C-alpha positions in Angstrom: 109.2 95.1 112.6 109.5 98.9 112.3 106.7 101.3 113.2 105.1 102.8 110.1 103.5 106.3 109.8 102.6 108.7 107.0 106.0 110.3 106.9 107.8 107.0 106.7 105.5 106.0 103.8 106.2 109.3 102.0 109.9 108.9 102.3 109.8 105.3 101.1 107.7 106.3 98.0 110.1 109.1 97.1 113.1 106.8 97.5 111.4 104.2 95.4 110.8 106.6 92.5 114.3 108.0 92.8 116.0 104.6 92.7 113.7 102.5 90.5 112.5 105.0 88.0 114.7 108.1 87.8 118.1 106.4 88.5 117.2 103.6 85.9 116.3 106.3 83.4 112.7 105.2 83.0 111.1 108.6 83.3 109.6 108.1 79.8 107.0 106.0 81.6 105.6 109.2 83.1 103.8 110.0 79.8 101.9 106.6 79.8 99.4 106.2 82.6 99.1 102.5 82.3 102.8 101.8 82.1 103.5 104.3 85.0 101.0 102.4 87.1 102.3 98.9 86.1 105.9 99.9 86.9 105.0 101.5 90.3 102.0 99.9 91.9 101.8 96.9 89.6 99.4 95.4 87.1 95.7 95.3 88.0 95.4 91.8 89.3 94.7 90.3 92.7 97.9 88.7 94.0 100.7 89.0 96.6 103.4 89.7 94.1 104.4 91.7 91.0 104.1 95.1 92.6 107.4 97.0 92.1 106.7 99.4 95.0 105.3 96.6 97.1 108.6 94.6 96.7 110.6 97.8 97.3 108.6 98.3 100.5 109.3 94.8 101.7 113.0 95.3 101.1 113.1 98.4 103.2 110.7 97.2 105.8 111.3 93.5 106.4 108.5 91.5 107.9 105.6 93.3 106.1 103.5 91.8 103.3 101.2 93.2 100.6 98.3 92.3 98.4 97.1 94.0 95.2 93.4 94.6 94.3 92.0 93.1 97.5 88.4 94.5 97.8 89.4 96.7 94.8 92.0 98.6 96.8 95.1 99.2 94.6 97.6 98.1 97.2 97.2 96.9 100.8 100.1 96.5 103.2 100.0 94.6 106.4 101.8 92.8 109.2 101.7 89.0 108.6 99.1 88.2 111.2 96.3 86.0 109.8 92.8 84.9 110.8 93.1 81.2 111.9 89.8 80.3 113.5 87.5 81.1 110.7 85.8 78.1 109.1 85.0 77.8 105.5 81.5 76.3 105.3 80.8 73.3 103.0 77.2 72.2 102.6 78.4 69.0 101.0 80.4 68.1 104.1 77.2 67.6 106.1 75.6 65.2 103.6 78.8 63.2 103.3 79.3 63.1 107.1 82.5 65.2 106.8 83.5 68.2 109.0 81.4 71.3 108.5 84.3 73.1 106.9 88.0 73.7 106.9 90.0 76.4 108.6 91.1 79.4 106.5 94.8 79.6 107.3 97.4 82.1 106.2 95.1 83.7 103.7 93.3 86.7 105.2 95.2 89.3 107.3 93.6 90.2 110.6 93.9 93.9 109.6 95.3 96.0 106.7 97.6 98.5 108.3 98.1 100.6 105.1 95.7 101.1 102.2 97.0 102.8 99.0 95.0 104.2 96.1 96.9 105.4 93.0 95.1 107.7 90.6 96.8 109.1 87.5 93.8 111.3 86.5 93.8 114.3 88.8 90.2 115.2 87.9 89.0 111.9 89.4 91.2 112.0 92.6 88.2 112.9 94.7 86.6 109.5 93.9 89.5 107.8 95.5 89.4 110.2 98.4 85.8 109.1 99.1 86.7 105.5 98.7 89.5 105.6 101.3 87.1 106.9 104.0 85.0 103.8 103.6 87.7 101.4 104.9 89.5 100.8 108.1 93.2 101.1 108.3 95.9 102.9 110.4 97.2 104.7 107.4 95.3 105.6 104.2 97.3 106.9 101.2 96.3 108.5 98.0 98.9 109.1 95.3 97.9 111.3 92.4 99.5 113.8 90.0 99.4 117.4 89.1 99.7 118.6 85.4 103.3 119.1 84.3 104.7 122.5 85.1 104.6 125.0 82.2 106.7 128.0 81.6 103.9 130.4 82.7 102.0 128.2 85.1 103.0 125.8 87.9 99.4 124.7 88.6 99.9 125.2 92.3 96.2 126.0 92.7 95.5 122.3 91.7 97.6 121.0 94.6 95.8 123.4 97.0 92.4 122.3 95.8 93.3 118.6 96.1 94.4 119.1 99.7 91.3 121.1 100.6 89.0 118.5 99.0 90.6 115.6 100.9 90.3 117.5 104.2 86.6 118.2 103.6 85.9 114.6 102.6 87.6 113.2 105.7 85.9 115.7 107.9 82.5 114.9 106.5 83.1 111.1 107.0 84.3 111.7 110.6 81.2 113.6 111.5 79.1 110.5 110.7 81.6 107.9 112.0 84.6 109.2 113.9 88.0 107.6 113.4 90.7 107.4 116.0 94.4 106.8 115.5 94.1 107.1 111.8 96.4 109.0 109.4 95.6 110.0 105.9 98.4 110.9 103.4 98.0 112.7 100.1 101.0 112.6 97.8 100.9 114.7 94.7 103.6 114.3 92.0 104.5 116.9 89.4 107.1 117.0 86.6 108.9 120.3 86.7 110.1 122.3 83.7 113.6 120.8 84.2 112.1 117.2 84.0 112.7 116.6 87.7 109.7 115.1 89.7 108.7 116.7 92.9 106.3 115.3 95.5 104.1 117.4 97.7 102.6 115.7 100.8 99.7 116.5 103.1 99.2 114.5 106.3 95.8 114.5 108.0 95.3 113.1 111.5 91.9 112.1 112.7 89.7 113.2 114.3 91.4 116.6 114.7 92.3 116.8 111.0 95.5 118.6 111.6 97.4 119.0 108.3 101.2 118.9 108.1 
């Protein structure tokens, strides 16, 4: 099972869009937020399947699993190691002289290695930034989008502000509750004037908050 870090995730995401969206001439989905999300992250439903990117990830990184919308996180990726000593309590079992509960097997991962939030609306990206600081994971990822490039404006200032916002939010959270061995990854997509999509990335390491 390969070692995963922010750069590996970024490269896998870019490859996914290149092969599953651009190569298959599905770039028209870009203009429809719901369809773009459904065809990248997957429909908004709690399950272990039907995520196009999740399935692509598993194909590139064998041995990993994913869930969608667990604890309202868009996509959670994990090694298949499950809690196996947790008992599901059953009050009726006591009355009927049955065991107190049954073991919860192969259902809940011990730990989510990667948490992914996907936000089409750039103006609300800061909400997902805050949300990611509330959870524990080795890698926390936010994918969002800049406005399409125009002839007289590439909106570079938006990308810069997004990066600075994320840094400040992570820094503030770490002052109260320091993280160790945690990476944050911000991916910002933008459609250029020539209709190509480019992806900017910012990698933050805690607690030093170095940005790459």
